[in-house]
Short mmCIF file of the C-alpha atoms (twelve columns), coordinates in Angstrom:
data_MODEL
# 
_entry.id   MODEL 
# 
loop_
_atom_site.group_PDB 
_atom_site.id 
_atom_site.type_symbol 
_atom_site.label_atom_id 
_atom_site.label_alt_id 
_atom_site.label_comp_id 
_atom_site.label_asym_id 
_atom_site.label_seq_id 
_atom_site.Cartn_x 
_atom_site.Cartn_y 
_atom_site.Cartn_z 
_atom_site.pdbx_PDB_model_num 
ATOM 1   C CA . UNK A 1   -21.030 -67.002 -61.459 1 
ATOM 2   C CA . UNK A 2   -20.417 -63.580 -59.915 1 
ATOM 3   C CA . UNK A 3   -16.756 -63.256 -58.867 1 
ATOM 4   C CA . UNK A 4   -17.405 -60.948 -55.911 1 
ATOM 5   C CA . UNK A 5   -20.196 -63.111 -54.527 1 
ATOM 6   C CA . UNK A 6   -18.086 -66.239 -54.841 1 
ATOM 7   C CA . UNK A 7   -15.238 -64.781 -52.826 1 
ATOM 8   C CA . UNK A 8   -17.493 -63.298 -50.154 1 
ATOM 9   C CA . UNK A 9   -19.467 -66.545 -50.049 1 
ATOM 10  C CA . UNK A 10  -16.313 -68.518 -49.263 1 
ATOM 11  C CA . UNK A 11  -15.500 -66.188 -46.361 1 
ATOM 12  C CA . UNK A 12  -19.082 -66.289 -45.120 1 
ATOM 13  C CA . UNK A 13  -19.159 -70.082 -45.361 1 
ATOM 14  C CA . UNK A 14  -16.102 -70.398 -43.113 1 
ATOM 15  C CA . UNK A 15  -17.613 -67.916 -40.667 1 
ATOM 16  C CA . UNK A 16  -20.864 -69.884 -40.492 1 
ATOM 17  C CA . UNK A 17  -18.969 -73.152 -39.996 1 
ATOM 18  C CA . UNK A 18  -17.180 -71.869 -36.887 1 
ATOM 19  C CA . UNK A 19  -20.273 -70.011 -35.677 1 
ATOM 20  C CA . UNK A 20  -22.286 -73.237 -35.768 1 
ATOM 21  C CA . UNK A 21  -19.637 -74.960 -33.680 1 
ATOM 22  C CA . UNK A 22  -19.866 -72.241 -31.027 1 
ATOM 23  C CA . UNK A 23  -23.668 -72.225 -31.077 1 
ATOM 24  C CA . UNK A 24  -23.646 -75.988 -30.602 1 
ATOM 25  C CA . UNK A 25  -21.583 -75.513 -27.446 1 
ATOM 26  C CA . UNK A 26  -23.862 -72.770 -26.090 1 
ATOM 27  C CA . UNK A 27  -26.937 -74.882 -26.755 1 
ATOM 28  C CA . UNK A 28  -25.677 -77.698 -24.516 1 
ATOM 29  C CA . UNK A 29  -24.820 -75.750 -21.403 1 
ATOM 30  C CA . UNK A 30  -27.274 -74.666 -18.711 1 
ATOM 31  C CA . UNK A 31  -26.845 -71.171 -17.282 1 
ATOM 32  C CA . UNK A 32  -26.843 -72.098 -13.585 1 
ATOM 33  C CA . UNK A 33  -24.720 -75.197 -14.097 1 
ATOM 34  C CA . UNK A 34  -22.288 -73.244 -16.244 1 
ATOM 35  C CA . UNK A 35  -21.910 -70.546 -13.586 1 
ATOM 36  C CA . UNK A 36  -21.216 -73.140 -10.885 1 
ATOM 37  C CA . UNK A 37  -18.489 -74.671 -13.035 1 
ATOM 38  C CA . UNK A 38  -17.042 -71.245 -13.864 1 
ATOM 39  C CA . UNK A 39  -16.601 -70.197 -10.223 1 
ATOM 40  C CA . UNK A 40  -15.337 -73.609 -9.102  1 
ATOM 41  C CA . UNK A 41  -11.813 -73.334 -7.574  1 
ATOM 42  C CA . UNK A 42  -10.449 -75.914 -10.021 1 
ATOM 43  C CA . UNK A 43  -11.709 -73.942 -13.023 1 
ATOM 44  C CA . UNK A 44  -10.400 -70.650 -11.643 1 
ATOM 45  C CA . UNK A 45  -6.999  -72.258 -11.029 1 
ATOM 46  C CA . UNK A 46  -6.827  -73.463 -14.638 1 
ATOM 47  C CA . UNK A 47  -7.729  -69.999 -15.925 1 
ATOM 48  C CA . UNK A 48  -5.141  -68.257 -13.725 1 
ATOM 49  C CA . UNK A 49  -2.424  -70.748 -14.617 1 
ATOM 50  C CA . UNK A 50  -3.160  -70.480 -18.344 1 
ATOM 51  C CA . UNK A 51  -3.112  -66.680 -18.256 1 
ATOM 52  C CA . UNK A 52  0.117   -66.597 -16.262 1 
ATOM 53  C CA . UNK A 53  1.936   -69.205 -18.327 1 
ATOM 54  C CA . UNK A 54  0.822   -67.813 -21.699 1 
ATOM 55  C CA . UNK A 55  1.813   -64.287 -20.689 1 
ATOM 56  C CA . UNK A 56  5.226   -65.448 -19.440 1 
ATOM 57  C CA . UNK A 57  5.875   -67.543 -22.542 1 
ATOM 58  C CA . UNK A 58  4.796   -64.703 -24.851 1 
ATOM 59  C CA . UNK A 59  7.028   -62.223 -23.027 1 
ATOM 60  C CA . UNK A 60  10.046  -64.501 -23.492 1 
ATOM 61  C CA . UNK A 61  9.143   -65.189 -27.126 1 
ATOM 62  C CA . UNK A 62  8.873   -61.466 -27.880 1 
ATOM 63  C CA . UNK A 63  12.043  -60.694 -25.931 1 
ATOM 64  C CA . UNK A 64  13.985  -63.009 -28.256 1 
ATOM 65  C CA . UNK A 65  11.750  -62.932 -31.331 1 
ATOM 66  C CA . UNK A 66  11.834  -59.163 -31.864 1 
ATOM 67  C CA . UNK A 67  15.643  -58.823 -32.205 1 
ATOM 68  C CA . UNK A 68  15.784  -62.120 -34.097 1 
ATOM 69  C CA . UNK A 69  13.098  -60.935 -36.514 1 
ATOM 70  C CA . UNK A 70  14.924  -57.631 -36.956 1 
ATOM 71  C CA . UNK A 71  18.193  -59.414 -37.747 1 
ATOM 72  C CA . UNK A 72  16.507  -61.574 -40.376 1 
ATOM 73  C CA . UNK A 73  14.692  -58.565 -41.836 1 
ATOM 74  C CA . UNK A 74  17.594  -56.125 -42.024 1 
ATOM 75  C CA . UNK A 75  20.921  -57.963 -42.123 1 
ATOM 76  C CA . UNK A 76  22.691  -60.368 -44.448 1 
ATOM 77  C CA . UNK A 77  25.023  -62.780 -42.675 1 
ATOM 78  C CA . UNK A 78  26.526  -66.219 -43.108 1 
ATOM 79  C CA . UNK A 79  24.098  -69.012 -42.293 1 
ATOM 80  C CA . UNK A 80  21.027  -66.774 -42.504 1 
ATOM 81  C CA . UNK A 81  19.037  -69.204 -44.669 1 
ATOM 82  C CA . UNK A 82  19.854  -72.123 -42.371 1 
ATOM 83  C CA . UNK A 83  18.867  -70.127 -39.308 1 
ATOM 84  C CA . UNK A 84  15.689  -68.926 -40.992 1 
ATOM 85  C CA . UNK A 85  14.773  -72.505 -41.943 1 
ATOM 86  C CA . UNK A 86  15.334  -73.830 -38.425 1 
ATOM 87  C CA . UNK A 87  12.834  -71.316 -37.058 1 
ATOM 88  C CA . UNK A 88  10.153  -73.274 -38.907 1 
ATOM 89  C CA . UNK A 89  10.751  -76.377 -36.762 1 
ATOM 90  C CA . UNK A 90  7.909   -75.629 -34.292 1 
ATOM 91  C CA . UNK A 91  5.562   -75.159 -37.261 1 
ATOM 92  C CA . UNK A 92  6.394   -78.445 -38.982 1 
ATOM 93  C CA . UNK A 93  6.981   -80.502 -35.822 1 
ATOM 94  C CA . UNK A 94  3.951   -81.719 -33.901 1 
ATOM 95  C CA . UNK A 95  3.605   -80.227 -30.392 1 
ATOM 96  C CA . UNK A 96  3.774   -83.707 -28.848 1 
ATOM 97  C CA . UNK A 97  7.074   -84.406 -30.628 1 
ATOM 98  C CA . UNK A 98  8.396   -81.030 -29.508 1 
ATOM 99  C CA . UNK A 99  7.394   -81.750 -25.916 1 
ATOM 100 C CA . UNK A 100 8.976   -85.203 -26.100 1 
ATOM 101 C CA . UNK A 101 12.192  -83.618 -27.385 1 
ATOM 102 C CA . UNK A 102 12.226  -81.256 -24.408 1 
ATOM 103 C CA . UNK A 103 11.531  -84.131 -22.032 1 
ATOM 104 C CA . UNK A 104 14.385  -86.187 -23.489 1 
ATOM 105 C CA . UNK A 105 16.705  -83.174 -23.292 1 
ATOM 106 C CA . UNK A 106 16.183  -82.975 -19.542 1 
ATOM 107 C CA . UNK A 107 17.224  -86.635 -19.304 1 
ATOM 108 C CA . UNK A 108 20.665  -85.771 -20.694 1 
ATOM 109 C CA . UNK A 109 23.551  -84.785 -18.383 1 
ATOM 110 C CA . UNK A 110 23.178  -81.132 -19.402 1 
ATOM 111 C CA . UNK A 111 19.434  -81.161 -18.786 1 
ATOM 112 C CA . UNK A 112 19.822  -82.854 -15.408 1 
ATOM 113 C CA . UNK A 113 22.455  -80.288 -14.430 1 
ATOM 114 C CA . UNK A 114 20.105  -77.426 -15.327 1 
ATOM 115 C CA . UNK A 115 17.370  -78.850 -13.142 1 
ATOM 116 C CA . UNK A 116 19.650  -79.648 -10.214 1 
ATOM 117 C CA . UNK A 117 21.251  -76.203 -10.138 1 
ATOM 118 C CA . UNK A 118 18.518  -74.101 -11.676 1 
ATOM 119 C CA . UNK A 119 14.786  -74.377 -12.276 1 
ATOM 120 C CA . UNK A 120 12.948  -77.688 -12.304 1 
ATOM 121 C CA . UNK A 121 10.977  -77.989 -15.551 1 
ATOM 122 C CA . UNK A 122 9.754   -81.582 -15.832 1 
ATOM 123 C CA . UNK A 123 6.233   -81.990 -14.398 1 
ATOM 124 C CA . UNK A 124 6.294   -78.462 -12.972 1 
ATOM 125 C CA . UNK A 125 4.951   -75.001 -13.825 1 
ATOM 126 C CA . UNK A 126 8.189   -73.711 -15.437 1 
ATOM 127 C CA . UNK A 127 7.830   -76.632 -17.859 1 
ATOM 128 C CA . UNK A 128 4.496   -75.184 -19.014 1 
ATOM 129 C CA . UNK A 129 6.115   -71.849 -19.837 1 
ATOM 130 C CA . UNK A 130 9.035   -73.556 -21.569 1 
ATOM 131 C CA . UNK A 131 6.733   -75.785 -23.639 1 
ATOM 132 C CA . UNK A 132 4.593   -72.839 -24.716 1 
ATOM 133 C CA . UNK A 133 7.673   -70.736 -25.468 1 
ATOM 134 C CA . UNK A 134 9.057   -73.519 -27.644 1 
ATOM 135 C CA . UNK A 135 5.891   -73.625 -29.737 1 
ATOM 136 C CA . UNK A 136 5.501   -69.860 -30.258 1 
ATOM 137 C CA . UNK A 137 9.077   -68.505 -30.396 1 
ATOM 138 C CA . UNK A 138 9.526   -69.339 -34.072 1 
ATOM 139 C CA . UNK A 139 6.073   -67.972 -34.876 1 
ATOM 140 C CA . UNK A 140 6.798   -64.746 -32.979 1 
ATOM 141 C CA . UNK A 141 10.032  -64.266 -34.907 1 
ATOM 142 C CA . UNK A 142 8.365   -64.953 -38.242 1 
ATOM 143 C CA . UNK A 143 5.414   -62.614 -37.601 1 
ATOM 144 C CA . UNK A 144 7.609   -59.807 -36.323 1 
ATOM 145 C CA . UNK A 145 9.976   -60.166 -39.265 1 
ATOM 146 C CA . UNK A 146 6.991   -59.775 -41.576 1 
ATOM 147 C CA . UNK A 147 5.905   -56.601 -39.751 1 
ATOM 148 C CA . UNK A 148 9.426   -55.160 -39.915 1 
ATOM 149 C CA . UNK A 149 9.742   -56.051 -43.604 1 
ATOM 150 C CA . UNK A 150 6.903   -53.620 -44.315 1 
ATOM 151 C CA . UNK A 151 8.963   -50.704 -42.966 1 
ATOM 152 C CA . UNK A 152 11.523  -49.371 -45.422 1 
ATOM 153 C CA . UNK A 153 15.122  -49.380 -44.111 1 
ATOM 154 C CA . UNK A 154 15.475  -45.915 -45.640 1 
ATOM 155 C CA . UNK A 155 13.796  -44.361 -42.606 1 
ATOM 156 C CA . UNK A 156 16.505  -45.754 -40.349 1 
ATOM 157 C CA . UNK A 157 19.193  -44.741 -42.834 1 
ATOM 158 C CA . UNK A 158 17.947  -41.137 -42.750 1 
ATOM 159 C CA . UNK A 159 17.908  -41.166 -38.950 1 
ATOM 160 C CA . UNK A 160 21.441  -42.569 -38.904 1 
ATOM 161 C CA . UNK A 161 22.599  -39.867 -41.328 1 
ATOM 162 C CA . UNK A 162 21.247  -37.255 -38.895 1 
ATOM 163 C CA . UNK A 163 23.353  -38.674 -36.075 1 
ATOM 164 C CA . UNK A 164 21.040  -41.218 -34.448 1 
ATOM 165 C CA . UNK A 165 22.598  -44.422 -33.145 1 
ATOM 166 C CA . UNK A 166 21.310  -47.791 -34.442 1 
ATOM 167 C CA . UNK A 167 19.483  -48.338 -31.141 1 
ATOM 168 C CA . UNK A 168 17.879  -44.890 -31.226 1 
ATOM 169 C CA . UNK A 169 16.828  -45.295 -34.860 1 
ATOM 170 C CA . UNK A 170 15.236  -48.624 -33.994 1 
ATOM 171 C CA . UNK A 171 13.328  -47.390 -30.935 1 
ATOM 172 C CA . UNK A 172 12.247  -44.019 -32.321 1 
ATOM 173 C CA . UNK A 173 11.661  -44.855 -35.994 1 
ATOM 174 C CA . UNK A 174 11.214  -48.541 -36.794 1 
ATOM 175 C CA . UNK A 175 9.437   -49.634 -33.616 1 
ATOM 176 C CA . UNK A 176 6.678   -46.962 -33.702 1 
ATOM 177 C CA . UNK A 177 6.081   -47.465 -37.432 1 
ATOM 178 C CA . UNK A 178 5.717   -51.238 -37.064 1 
ATOM 179 C CA . UNK A 179 3.911   -51.128 -33.714 1 
ATOM 180 C CA . UNK A 180 0.499   -52.153 -35.035 1 
ATOM 181 C CA . UNK A 181 1.883   -55.285 -36.691 1 
ATOM 182 C CA . UNK A 182 4.036   -56.112 -33.676 1 
ATOM 183 C CA . UNK A 183 1.076   -55.850 -31.300 1 
ATOM 184 C CA . UNK A 184 -0.960  -58.127 -33.547 1 
ATOM 185 C CA . UNK A 185 1.942   -60.594 -33.546 1 
ATOM 186 C CA . UNK A 186 2.106   -60.565 -29.751 1 
ATOM 187 C CA . UNK A 187 -1.632  -61.152 -29.377 1 
ATOM 188 C CA . UNK A 188 -1.614  -63.987 -31.896 1 
ATOM 189 C CA . UNK A 189 1.303   -65.681 -30.126 1 
ATOM 190 C CA . UNK A 190 -0.397  -65.222 -26.759 1 
ATOM 191 C CA . UNK A 191 -3.617  -66.774 -28.056 1 
ATOM 192 C CA . UNK A 192 -1.670  -69.712 -29.486 1 
ATOM 193 C CA . UNK A 193 0.144   -70.193 -26.179 1 
ATOM 194 C CA . UNK A 194 -3.190  -70.175 -24.330 1 
ATOM 195 C CA . UNK A 195 -4.416  -73.067 -26.465 1 
ATOM 196 C CA . UNK A 196 -1.192  -75.095 -26.470 1 
ATOM 197 C CA . UNK A 197 -1.684  -78.673 -25.289 1 
ATOM 198 C CA . UNK A 198 0.640   -81.291 -26.798 1 
ATOM 199 C CA . UNK A 199 4.048   -79.998 -25.732 1 
ATOM 200 C CA . UNK A 200 2.699   -78.861 -22.357 1 
ATOM 201 C CA . UNK A 201 1.136   -82.167 -21.330 1 
ATOM 202 C CA . UNK A 202 4.214   -84.084 -22.499 1 
ATOM 203 C CA . UNK A 203 6.724   -82.003 -20.545 1 
ATOM 204 C CA . UNK A 204 4.713   -80.697 -17.587 1 
ATOM 205 C CA . UNK A 205 2.188   -83.510 -17.230 1 
ATOM 206 C CA . UNK A 206 -1.492  -83.272 -16.338 1 
ATOM 207 C CA . UNK A 207 -1.572  -82.854 -12.573 1 
ATOM 208 C CA . UNK A 208 -4.762  -81.280 -11.169 1 
ATOM 209 C CA . UNK A 209 -4.021  -78.237 -9.051  1 
ATOM 210 C CA . UNK A 210 -0.452  -77.986 -10.322 1 
ATOM 211 C CA . UNK A 211 0.022   -78.124 -14.103 1 
ATOM 212 C CA . UNK A 212 -3.626  -78.152 -15.194 1 
ATOM 213 C CA . UNK A 213 -3.927  -75.413 -17.816 1 
ATOM 214 C CA . UNK A 214 -7.246  -74.925 -19.576 1 
ATOM 215 C CA . UNK A 215 -6.420  -77.169 -22.566 1 
ATOM 216 C CA . UNK A 216 -5.268  -79.898 -20.179 1 
ATOM 217 C CA . UNK A 217 -8.379  -79.401 -18.051 1 
ATOM 218 C CA . UNK A 218 -10.503 -79.774 -21.203 1 
ATOM 219 C CA . UNK A 219 -8.753  -83.037 -22.047 1 
ATOM 220 C CA . UNK A 220 -9.151  -84.390 -18.507 1 
ATOM 221 C CA . UNK A 221 -12.801 -83.356 -18.293 1 
ATOM 222 C CA . UNK A 222 -13.568 -85.000 -21.615 1 
ATOM 223 C CA . UNK A 223 -11.716 -88.154 -20.551 1 
ATOM 224 C CA . UNK A 224 -13.837 -88.334 -17.403 1 
ATOM 225 C CA . UNK A 225 -17.058 -87.638 -19.374 1 
ATOM 226 C CA . UNK A 226 -17.634 -84.305 -17.620 1 
ATOM 227 C CA . UNK A 227 -19.195 -82.708 -20.700 1 
ATOM 228 C CA . UNK A 228 -20.513 -79.593 -18.927 1 
ATOM 229 C CA . UNK A 229 -17.071 -78.637 -17.635 1 
ATOM 230 C CA . UNK A 230 -15.546 -79.408 -21.023 1 
ATOM 231 C CA . UNK A 231 -17.954 -77.041 -22.760 1 
ATOM 232 C CA . UNK A 232 -17.441 -74.229 -20.235 1 
ATOM 233 C CA . UNK A 233 -13.650 -74.427 -20.532 1 
ATOM 234 C CA . UNK A 234 -13.775 -74.504 -24.331 1 
ATOM 235 C CA . UNK A 235 -16.004 -71.425 -24.386 1 
ATOM 236 C CA . UNK A 236 -13.735 -69.550 -21.977 1 
ATOM 237 C CA . UNK A 237 -10.680 -70.386 -24.073 1 
ATOM 238 C CA . UNK A 238 -12.362 -69.381 -27.328 1 
ATOM 239 C CA . UNK A 239 -13.856 -66.161 -25.944 1 
ATOM 240 C CA . UNK A 240 -10.526 -65.064 -24.449 1 
ATOM 241 C CA . UNK A 241 -8.786  -65.569 -27.781 1 
ATOM 242 C CA . UNK A 242 -11.529 -63.924 -29.828 1 
ATOM 243 C CA . UNK A 243 -11.730 -60.985 -27.424 1 
ATOM 244 C CA . UNK A 244 -8.001  -60.331 -27.640 1 
ATOM 245 C CA . UNK A 245 -7.930  -60.547 -31.437 1 
ATOM 246 C CA . UNK A 246 -11.019 -58.378 -31.821 1 
ATOM 247 C CA . UNK A 247 -9.443  -55.756 -29.569 1 
ATOM 248 C CA . UNK A 248 -6.413  -55.616 -31.867 1 
ATOM 249 C CA . UNK A 249 -8.642  -55.252 -34.946 1 
ATOM 250 C CA . UNK A 250 -10.646 -52.441 -33.347 1 
ATOM 251 C CA . UNK A 251 -7.483  -50.629 -32.293 1 
ATOM 252 C CA . UNK A 252 -6.184  -50.808 -35.839 1 
ATOM 253 C CA . UNK A 253 -9.511  -49.535 -37.183 1 
ATOM 254 C CA . UNK A 254 -9.513  -46.520 -34.853 1 
ATOM 255 C CA . UNK A 255 -5.965  -45.640 -35.842 1 
ATOM 256 C CA . UNK A 256 -6.913  -45.863 -39.485 1 
ATOM 257 C CA . UNK A 257 -9.670  -43.290 -39.232 1 
ATOM 258 C CA . UNK A 258 -8.093  -41.012 -36.620 1 
# 
């Protein structure tokens, strides 16, 4: 058996598997009916809410994940292995369990105090952002650490030897060199946040017109046997994710041949 053909065949087989799933969805939706569902106020609300929440959650995850990833990539400190291991919790813990943990936290005295004197998270929009942040923060840190690991610390050391501060060396040397990988990490986290369901529905609930993100709307439509709406929402979610990821790949390709 030809080695090259076997490897390419495996990749092609996976591609065809997912392509068939998408084609099956397209084959069951009517153009006019699909357009009516797409421009329906309820659908537009779900799209806007998903975009807003995923963007907010990704921003917070990057805001914390980038310095955290840098610390794990560059520094040795006490408890590093423990800290690094704990960042895997969202990856080994089911989203529903993570959402339940958040919900139970807000039933503690500390959680109740936060909601009374701060932002209300349970069954509200901030809960969506918090749930999505909880599921992608560890992933963002891990992906960004991997991108930073590819950049040799020697570049920063040279900049430091020429008088640059640690902050300046980071912003002018490490950040530009790792930018492609960091952007890919951000897009991947954003796409994951867009599709997050378990933690979101557990903490924020499934209230139409309030906490109904696209994944929740898909679940509710399927539960009510509204197959047409289910298909339209799935396609929107998939196309948004694929479009974002493809844009990153094309950007990387242009940079490669510039």
